Every structure is written in C-alpha cells, then in structure tokens.
N, C-alpha and C positions, 0 to 999 in steps of 0.2 A: 485416511480411511477410518471410519469407525470401526473396532472389530466387535465379533459375536458377542464377546463378553460384555462389552461397552453399551451395545446394543439393550442386552438382556437386561443391564442394569438402569438405563434409560426407561425402559419398559414397566420395571419393578417401581421406581421413584413415581410413577405415573398412577399408582392403584394406591387403594388407603392403607394397604398392609405393609408399606415400605415407610421404616421407622422415620425419617424425616420428615415425613409428611403427618405423623401421630402429633395432636396437639397435647403439650406438656403439660402435664396435672400440675397446677399452683395449690397445695393445700391450705385452706384454710382454718383457723381455729375462732370458734365462735363462743363469748364468754355471755351467758343471760346473766347478768347484775342488778343491782338497784340498792343492794345493803339494808333492804327494810323487808320484815314479814308481811305478807300479803297486798304486796300491788301486782302479782301474777306474773312472777317471774318463770315458775312452772308451767302456766298455761302456755305465755310466749314463746320458752322454749318446744312446746308440744306443738304449736299452732307453724313456727317456722319450720321444724323438722320434718313435718308431715307434708308441709309445701315443698320441700327439698325433696323427699321421698319421691310424692307423687309426680313432680317433674324428671326423674330420671336419675338425681342427683346423687351421686356416694356420699354417704354420711354415718358416722358413728356418734351415739350418744355417752357420756359420762353424765350421772348424776351425783351431783355432791351434797344434794339435801337428804343427808340418809336417814333421817326422821319420819322423812314424807315422801318416798322416792317416786313419785308418781309420773316422771317422766320414762323411768325405766317402766314400770307397769305398762304404759302405752305405748312401748315399742319393741318391748323385749319379743322376739321372735321375728319382728320384722328388719332389724337393722342390730349392728353388733353395739352391745350396752354393758355399762359398766359403772357398779354403783362405789365411789370413792370416798372418803373423808378426808376433807380438805383442811380439818382441825388438827388431823393426826401431823407429827414433824416428819413424816416419810408420804404425806399424801401426794405433795405437787409431783416428787419420784414415780409413784403410780401412773399420775397422768404424764408423764415423758413416757412410761413404758407402753402405755396404750397408744399413744400416736404413734411410737416407733413401729408398733404392730401393726397399725391400721394406715400406713402413709399413703392408701391408695384412696381414701378418704377425706373428706374432710371432718372435724370434729366439734360437735354441739357440748358446753359444759354448764349444765344448770346448777349456779351457784346456790349456797344458803343465805337465809339472812343474818346480817352480822358478820360477814366475813370479810369486811373491806380489811378492816386495821391488822388482821391476824395473817393475812393473804401477802403482807407487802412485800416481806424479806423474801419468801421462799417463790412468790410469784415473778419478782423482777430476776432471780437464778433460771426459773422456768425458760422465761423469754431472752436471757443470754444463750440458754440452752438452745432452742429453737433456731437461734442467729447463726450460731458457732455449728452446732451438729445434724441439724436435719435439712437435708438437700433441698434447696428453694427457698430457706428462710422463711417457714410460713408466716403469712400477717394474722395477728392477732385482732378482732373485730370485737368490741366492746355494745352488747346491746344492754341498755338501760332503760329498764321499766319504772313508771312514775304512775302517781297518783294528783291529786291538786295540791298539796301540801308544800311549801316551801323546804323542807327539809328534803325532798327529793332532789330539787335542784342544788342545795348545798353540798348535801351527800357526793354528788358527782362532781362539784369543783374541788372537793377534797379528794376523791378519788383520781381525777385527772392532775393533781396535783402530785398525788404521790407516784401513778405509774403510768401517767398517761403518755409518757416518752414513748413506751412500750406497744401504746395501743395506735393501729392504723387508722382506724375508722370508727366513729362510734354513731350508732345507730339508737335513738331518742325513741321509746314506745310510750305514748299516752294510751294509758288502759281506761277504754271509754267505758269500761262497766262503772268506773266512779263519775262519770258527767260527760256530756257531749264536748266535742273540740273547744268551743268557745270557752270550757269553762278551765283549760287549763294555759290562761293566760299568764301565771306567774311564770312558766316555762318560756312561753310562745314570745313574751316582753323581755327577757331577761337579756342580761349583757353577753352570758355565759354562749346562748343560743347563737346569738351575733355573730360573735367572733369564733366557734366552731364552723359555722358556715361560710362564713368567709375565706376559713384555710380550706375550705371544701373538703374538709374529713368528716362529715356530720351529715344526718338526713333525721328528719321527725317523722314518724309516722303515727297511726291511730290505730290503735289493735279494737277491731269489734266485738260489742260483746256478744255472746254466743245466748240466746235464750234461757233463762234461769229454768225453765220447764225440759230444757234438752239437757242440761248440763246435769242437772239433778238426778237425770238417769243414767246418763252414761258413765258420771262418774261413782256410783252409787255403791256396785263393787267392785272395789279395786284390785279383783283377781279377775274382773273380766274385761278390764279395760282394752281398746284397741284403736289405732291410729284414726282420725277424724273422717278421714277418706275412706276408710273401709267402712267406719261405722256407717258415712252415710250412704254406702250401696247394700250396706245389710240391715233391710228394713224390719227383719223380727228379733235381731241382736238384742235390743235392749226394750221391746215391746213399747216403741214412741209410736205415739197418734199420727194420721196421718199428715197432719197439720205441723207435730213435732219433725216428723222425717223431713218434710219442704222446709223446715226451717234449718235444721243440719245441713241440708243439699245446699240451699241457697248461700249458706256462711261458707261451705268449704268452695264452691264452685265460683264465686264472684265476691262475697263481702272480704271475707279474709285473703282472699288470692289477690286481690287487685294491688293495696300494699305491699304483700312479700312478694308479689312479682317486682315493685319496682324496688324492694330491697336488693332482688338479686342481681336487677340491672345496674343499681349502684355499686355492687360488690364485684362486677364483671362475669358472674357466673352465668 
C-alpha cells in the first residue's frame, strides 16, 4: 500500500514545480563571424538577438567589436551585455567569466573583423573549458555572414580547418543587402556547402535587408538605439513616416522572423 508520503510525492511529480519535470536548460554559445569587415556581422547579431528575446528565450550578449559596439548599444538595458576586447591576451578569459556568470542564458558573441587568425589558440582553449568545466558542455554555434565574393567562402574553409572540430553547427547567412539569393551562387554551388549539409551540421539562410530609409533613422544616433521589435512598436521614437514604420513592422514580424525562426528550429530552441 502506498504511504501518505509516497502519495504526496507522486502528486508533486504531476505538477510543473516538480524538479524532475522541469526541462533542463542546455546553454548554447553563438559566434557571429565572417572574418571580414562590412559583411553585416553586427546587424545579423542584432536581428538574431532581437528574435530570441522577442520569443522569450534567455540570451546575453558580448560585443567584441570594441571600435563600434553597436550590438551593446542596441541591447543595453534589454538584457545583460558586456564589451570584451578579444585581441587582448585575457579576452577569452573574460568571455569564460561572463558565461559562468550567466549560466542561465544563451550567449551571443559578435566578433570583430579580421579576428580569425588571432583567435585560434585562445578559442581552442575556450572550447576545452566549455567541455571540461561548464555543466552540460555548451554547444558552440557559428554564424558565418557572407557577401557575394569568393573570399567569404575561402575564409570559412580556413576557419573550419583551424577550429571546425570545436563548432557543433554552422549557419551561413547570405546578407541580401549585397544582392538577392540568386547572386550567391559561389556559396550555393560550392563543394563546402554540399559537404556541410551532407553532414547535417549546417544550414543557409538569407538575411532580408531592412530599407535604407529605415536604417538611416534608427541607427542615426548611437545613444538612442533600441531592439528592432521595440522600435517597431514605438512609432514616435525615430520620427519614421507611416510607410517607414510599416516597413520596419513588416521586416520584424515577417521578413526576418521567418528565416530566424527556422534557425531556432534547427538549433532545437
């Protein structure tokens, strides 16, 4: 016969408060890379972070572009943020400490241009730390932002040769500010794309461009930046015309939401 204590334990197990019924949080680390200036790493980080936070998912942000930290400017006050110079010899140590301080959140790291070669040694040690010292052994996900030119593909191949074994998944982002999807044939027809997709560790998305009239206003004053979703519901914040406001709302709720929702599905978020 079950005891009263046993019956109480069984009843507790049927509630959401029971520890064994709570879903385990599996922290993920997102690197926004491309190893080139001007391909749209910061913009892609901002779009992804906004999508995650709007969906109610926990995310903290590291901006390693210390010369132009637009990611922190956008999310300061909306989530935990820190600016870290990864060209310093203790840069990745600061990343480690930030991750440990925010173990209940995924971490997005916006990398600066030209960091690839400089990051290799410290990044490998960083990944070893994740596997050995962080509960759940967080996955490292690389977002690789590309334009139309072959060096983007070549640099991705170089990066994967150097640190690919430490990266669980790769999201290649075609930044359509440079042209529509059909113009990215160098990547779409590359053996590297076929190889990664055959291994089921990669997907390719297109980052929809936000109209220049909109971006020129919402990025005009670095001190007044806010997440895209918040800007879309604050029609007076940037003096947008009705058509510009509609463009922003459509971009947030449809254009960029669709590919980024697919990314979250791919990452099992």
